[in-house]
C-alpha positions in Angstrom: -26.8 -4.9 30.7 -25.0 -8.2 30.9 -23.4 -10.5 28.3 -24.8 -14.0 27.6 -23.4 -17.0 25.7 -26.2 -18.6 23.7 -26.8 -21.6 21.4 -29.7 -21.5 19.0 -30.9 -23.3 15.9 -31.3 -21.3 12.7 -32.2 -22.0 9.1 -28.5 -22.9 8.3 -27.8 -25.0 11.4 -26.5 -24.5 14.9 -25.6 -20.9 15.8 -23.4 -20.0 18.8 -22.4 -16.6 20.0 -22.5 -13.8 22.6 -25.3 -11.4 23.0 -25.9 -8.4 25.3 -29.2 -8.3 27.2 -30.9 -7.4 30.5 -31.8 -11.0 31.3 -31.7 -14.5 29.7 -35.3 -14.2 28.7 -34.6 -10.9 26.9 -31.8 -12.5 25.0 -34.0 -15.4 24.1 -36.7 -13.0 22.8 -34.1 -11.1 20.7 -33.0 -14.4 19.2 -36.5 -15.5 18.4 -37.2 -12.1 16.8 -34.3 -12.8 14.4 -35.7 -16.2 13.5 -33.5 -18.3 15.7 -34.7 -21.0 18.1 -32.9 -20.6 21.5 -31.4 -23.7 23.0 -29.3 -22.4 25.9 -28.6 -18.9 27.2 -26.0 -18.7 30.0 -24.3 -15.7 31.6 -20.7 -15.1 30.4 -18.2 -16.0 33.1 -16.0 -13.1 34.0 -12.4 -13.7 33.0 -9.5 -13.4 35.4 -7.0 -10.7 34.5 -4.4 -13.4 33.4 -7.0 -15.2 31.2 -8.1 -12.0 29.7 -4.6 -11.0 28.9 -3.9 -14.4 27.3 -7.1 -14.5 25.3 -7.0 -11.0 23.9 -3.6 -9.3 24.1 -4.8 -6.3 22.2 -7.6 -5.3 24.7 -6.7 -2.5 27.1 -3.9 -1.1 25.0 -4.0 2.2 23.1 -4.7 1.9 19.4 -1.1 2.8 18.4 0.3 0.0 20.6 -2.0 -2.7 19.1 -0.5 -4.8 16.3 -1.8 -3.8 12.9 -3.6 -6.1 10.5 -1.3 -6.5 7.6 -2.2 -7.3 4.0 -0.8 -10.8 4.5 -3.3 -11.4 7.3 -6.2 -10.4 5.0 -4.8 -12.5 2.2 -4.6 -15.5 4.5 -8.1 -14.9 5.8 -9.4 -14.8 2.2 -7.7 -18.1 1.3 -8.8 -19.8 4.5 -12.5 -18.7 4.3 -12.6 -19.8 0.7 -11.4 -23.3 1.7 -13.9 -23.5 4.5 -16.8 -22.4 2.3 -15.7 -24.9 -0.3 -15.8 -27.6 2.3 -19.4 -26.6 3.2 -18.6 -25.0 6.6 -21.3 -22.4 7.7 -20.0 -18.9 7.8 -20.3 -18.4 11.6 -18.5 -21.6 12.3 -15.8 -20.7 9.7 -15.2 -17.3 11.4 -15.1 -18.9 14.8 -12.5 -21.4 13.6 -10.4 -18.6 12.0 -10.6 -16.6 15.2 -9.1 -19.4 17.2 -6.3 -20.1 14.7 -5.1 -16.5 13.9 -2.0 -15.3 15.7 -2.7 -11.6 15.3 -4.7 -10.4 18.4 -6.2 -7.4 16.4 -7.4 -9.8 13.7 -9.0 -11.9 16.4 -11.0 -8.8 17.6 -12.0 -8.1 14.0 -13.2 -11.7 13.4 -15.1 -11.6 16.7 -16.8 -8.4 15.7 -17.7 -9.9 12.4 -19.3 -12.9 14.1 -21.3 -10.6 16.5 -22.5 -8.5 13.5 -23.6 -11.6 11.6 -25.4 -12.9 14.7 -27.3 -9.6 15.0 -28.6 -9.9 11.4 -26.1 -7.9 9.4 -24.6 -9.2 6.1 -20.9 -9.9 6.0 -20.2 -6.9 3.7 -22.0 -4.6 6.1 -20.0 -6.0 9.0 -16.8 -5.4 7.1 -17.6 -1.8 6.7 -17.0 -1.3 10.4 -13.3 -2.1 9.8 -12.1 0.2 6.9 -8.4 -0.2 7.9 -8.6 -3.9 7.4 -11.1 -4.3 4.5 -10.8 -1.5 2.0 -13.7 -0.3 -0.2 -12.8 -2.6 -3.1 -12.7 -5.6 -0.8 -16.1 -4.8 0.7 -17.6 -4.1 -2.7 -16.5 -7.5 -4.0 -17.9 -9.3 -1.0 -21.2 -7.5 -1.5 -21.3 -8.6 -5.1 -20.6 -12.2 -4.0 -23.4 -12.0 -1.6 -25.8 -10.7 -4.2 -24.8 -13.2 -6.9 -24.5 -16.2 -4.5 -20.8 -16.6 -5.6 -19.1 -15.6 -2.4 -16.8 -18.6 -2.4 -15.5 -17.6 -5.9 -15.1 -13.9 -4.9 -12.9 -14.8 -1.9 -10.4 -16.9 -4.0 -10.2 -14.0 -6.5 -9.6 -11.5 -3.7 -6.8 -13.8 -2.4 -5.2 -13.8 -5.9 -5.6 -10.0 -6.1 -3.9 -9.3 -2.7 -1.2 -11.8 -3.6 -0.5 -9.9 -6.8 -0.4 -6.6 -4.9 2.1 -7.9 -2.4 4.2 -9.4 -5.1 4.4 -6.0 -7.0 5.3 -4.1 -3.8 8.0 -6.6 -3.0 9.4 -6.3 -6.5 9.6 -2.5 -6.3 11.3 -2.7 -2.9 13.9 -5.2 -4.2 14.6 -3.0 -7.2 15.1 0.2 -5.1 17.2 -1.4 -2.4 20.5 -1.1 -4.2 20.1 2.5 -5.5 18.9 3.6 -2.0 21.9 2.1 -0.4 24.3 3.8 -2.9 22.6 7.2 -2.4 22.7 6.8 1.4 26.4 5.9 1.3 27.1 8.9 -0.9 25.3 11.3 1.4 27.2 9.8 4.4 30.5 10.2 2.5 29.8 13.9 1.7 28.9 14.6 5.3 32.2 13.0 6.6 34.3 14.9 4.0 32.6 18.2 4.9 33.0 17.7 8.7 36.2 15.8 9.1 38.4 15.8 5.9 38.2 19.4 4.6 38.8 21.0 8.0 42.0 19.0 8.3 43.4 20.6 5.1 41.9 24.0 5.8 44.9 25.4 7.8 47.3 24.3 5.0 45.2 25.8 2.3 44.9 29.1 4.2 48.6 29.6 3.9 48.2 30.1 0.2 46.2 33.2 0.8 43.8 34.3 -1.8 45.4 32.2 -4.6 43.2 29.2 -3.8 41.4 27.6 -6.8 37.6 28.0 -7.1 36.8 24.3 -6.3 38.9 24.6 -3.1 37.1 27.8 -2.0 33.7 26.2 -2.6 34.7 23.1 -0.6 36.0 25.2 2.3 33.0 27.5 2.4 30.6 24.5 2.3 32.6 22.7 5.1 32.7 25.9 7.3 28.9 26.4 6.8 28.2 22.7 7.6 30.2 22.9 10.8 28.8 26.2 12.1 25.2 25.7 10.9 24.9 21.9 10.7 21.9 21.9 13.1 20.1 24.4 10.8 20.6 22.1 7.9 19.3 19.1 9.9 16.4 21.1 11.1 15.6 22.3 7.6 15.6 18.8 6.3 13.3 17.5 9.0 10.9 20.5 8.6 10.9 20.1 4.8 10.2 16.4 5.1 7.2 16.9 7.4 5.8 19.8 5.3 6.2 17.7 2.1 4.4 14.7 3.8 1.6 16.9 5.0 1.2 18.5 1.6 1.3 15.1 -0.1 -1.6 13.9 2.1 -3.8 16.7 0.9 -6.0 16.0 -2.2 -4.4 18.6 -4.4 -0.9 17.8 -3.2 -1.3 14.0 -3.8 -2.7 14.7 -7.3 0.3 16.9 -8.2 2.8 14.6 -6.7 1.4 11.4 -8.3 1.3 13.2 -11.7 5.0 14.3 -11.3 5.9 10.7 -10.3 4.4 9.4 -13.5 6.6 11.8 -15.5 9.8 11.1 -13.6 12.6 9.6 -15.7 13.3 5.9 -15.4 10.8 5.4 -12.5 7.8 7.0 -14.2 7.1 4.3 -16.8 7.4 1.6 -14.2 4.9 3.3 -11.8 2.5 3.9 -14.7 2.6 0.2 -15.8 2.3 -1.0 -12.2 -0.7 1.2 -11.5 -2.5 0.1 -14.7 -1.7 -3.5 -14.0 -3.5 -3.3 -10.6 -6.4 -1.4 -12.2 -7.0 -3.8 -15.1 -6.7 -6.9 -13.0 -9.2 -5.5 -10.4 -11.5 -4.3 -13.2 -11.5 -7.7 -14.8 -12.2 -9.3 -11.4 -15.2 -7.0 -10.9 -16.6 -7.7 -14.4 -16.2 -11.4 -14.0 -18.1 -11.3 -10.7 -21.1 -9.7 -12.5 -20.6 -6.0 -11.4 -22.1 -3.5 -13.9 -19.5 -1.5 -15.9 -20.1 1.9 -14.2 -20.1 0.4 -10.7 -17.0 -1.6 -11.5 -15.1 1.5 -12.5 -16.2 3.3 -9.4 -15.1 0.4 -7.2 -11.7 -0.2 -8.8 -10.6 3.4 -9.4 -8.7 3.6 -6.2 -6.9 0.3 -6.8 -4.5 2.1 -9.2 -2.9 3.6 -6.0 -2.2 6.8 -8.0 -4.4 9.9 -7.6 -3.9 11.1 -11.2 -4.8 7.7 -12.8 -7.7 7.4 -10.4 -9.0 10.8 -11.6 -8.7 9.7 -15.2 -10.6 6.4 -14.5 -13.4 8.4 -12.8 -13.5 10.6 -15.9 -13.9 7.3 -17.9 -16.8 6.3 -15.8 -18.5 9.7 -16.3 -18.0 9.5 -20.1 -19.5 6.0 -20.1 -22.5 7.2 -18.2 -23.0 9.9 -20.8 -23.2 7.1 -23.5 -19.7 6.7 -24.7 -18.2 3.3 -25.3 -15.5 1.8 -23.0 -12.9 2.0 -25.8 -13.6 5.6 -26.6 -13.6 6.6 -22.9 -10.3 4.7 -22.4 -8.8 6.5 -25.4 -9.7 10.0 -24.1 -8.3 9.2 -20.7 -4.7 9.4 -22.1 -3.2 6.7 -19.8 -3.5 3.6 -21.9 -1.1 2.4 -24.7 -2.4 1.9 -28.3 -2.2 -1.9 -28.0 -4.3 -1.9 -24.8 -6.9 0.4 -26.4 -7.1 -2.0 -29.3 -7.6 -5.0 -27.0 -10.4 -3.1 -25.1 -12.1 -2.3 -28.4 -11.9 -6.0 -29.5 -13.2 -7.0 -26.1 -16.3 -4.8 -26.5 -17.0 -6.2 -29.9 -16.7 -9.8 -28.9 -18.2 -9.4 -25.4 -14.9 -10.6 -23.7 -13.9 -7.4 -22.0 -13.1 -9.1 -18.7 -10.9 -11.8 -20.3 -9.0 -9.3 -22.4 -8.6 -6.9 -19.5 -7.1 -9.8 -17.5 -4.6 -10.4 -20.4 -3.8 -6.6 -20.3 -3.1 -6.9 -16.6 -0.8 -9.8 -17.2 1.0 -7.9 -20.0 1.5 -4.9 -17.8 2.7 -7.0 -14.9 5.2 -8.8 -17.1 6.6 -5.5 -18.4 6.8 -4.2 -14.8 8.8 -7.3 -13.7 11.2 -6.9 -16.6 11.6 -3.2 -16.0 12.3 -3.8 -12.3 14.9 -6.5 -13.0 16.7 -4.0 -15.2 16.1 -0.9 -13.0 19.5 -1.2 -11.3 21.2 -1.3 -14.8 19.3 1.8 -15.8 20.2 3.7 -12.7 23.8 2.7 -12.5 25.0 5.1 -15.3 23.3 8.0 -13.5 24.9 7.1 -10.2 28.3 6.6 -11.8 28.2 10.0 -13.5 27.1 11.6 -10.2 29.8 9.9 -8.2 32.4 10.7 -10.9 31.5 14.4 -10.7 31.7 14.3 -6.9 35.1 12.7 -7.0 36.3 15.2 -9.6 35.2 18.2 -7.5 36.9 16.7 -4.4 40.1 15.9 -6.2 40.3 19.3 -7.8 39.5 21.0 -4.5 42.1 19.1 -2.5 45.0 18.5 -4.9 45.0 21.7 -6.9 46.1 23.9 -4.0 48.7 21.2 -3.0 50.2 21.4 -6.5 50.2 25.3 -6.3 52.0 25.1 -2.9 54.5 22.6 -4.4 55.2 25.0 -7.3 55.6 27.9 -4.9 58.1 25.9 -2.8 60.2 25.0 -5.8 60.3 28.6 -7.0 61.7 29.6 -3.6 
């Protein structure tokens, strides 16, 4: 079977693409069967190795070596295709233009596959299902709603805003955790240096005092000796613990337990809860505005919370609504919303403005998250100061107490 480049006329204008077939006439018959009028069908010219490498750098490489499609690529795709749709560009021509302009070779392959799927008669949402690592379930569901309602252009701009908000939230969290992470890493490095280099330098002096060493000094010396003799065991244990924890967290039960503990963690827990609910309420409002039924909307947006425990509670909300409960009552029994949010949901049900009020709830949560993230360093600083003070106290007592004892002994002599 060979590949052929064709031009055909369809109900929405000129269609160009690549089709597999046994002969030009077979390709023409396949196009006619799909309702297209063939104009030209030519064999695809084989590319030279250099041209193939230049045109598609991702081809021929193992999957782990290919560049990944980042959320920013999907966000830019959503914005660009919205602009092209708004300008009246047909979808196949829009995808061809985006394929030529994107700099990510993997995204080029994805767009090429979308074009081929559309040319073969598939809908855009069905074509996106072939790329779950690029377009998640929520994205595909929203595109499907846009196709059914004829508001695909509007859906893409809302998806762009949704992804932009997600990226903004992640960036805020990273910025807030950068300083505490640096301090904790510096403290761990300091402890390692003291154990391996500083304490052994004083060990011979301390041993001359015999069994009269203070308790903090004996603890420091024992810790240092163990670190030097069995440091590789400590490193191996940390590595094994990390991989076991990561594997356990990837299991369904492990992720549920971990995410639930994360929500209850001091300082960080309230921020994670508000951020998860901000993502959920904004996605839920977007689904309802696009005309998705309530039960289907809850099913589609449950995973956008990015927390297994909250996702489980949202799915319970959906089950309760399907049994006849109101949205306000189902939200109240979930136990994850604040009273003011529950009140706004109840008012939205009464006035028929659930989507608008949910969007306001999302804005409320996101503003609270931004404020909490800005003050996160101030909240963590006292904890770090107390911990560092305790560490310095133990080191000072362990090092200076025996020196004082030795000094007193020398004076007595």
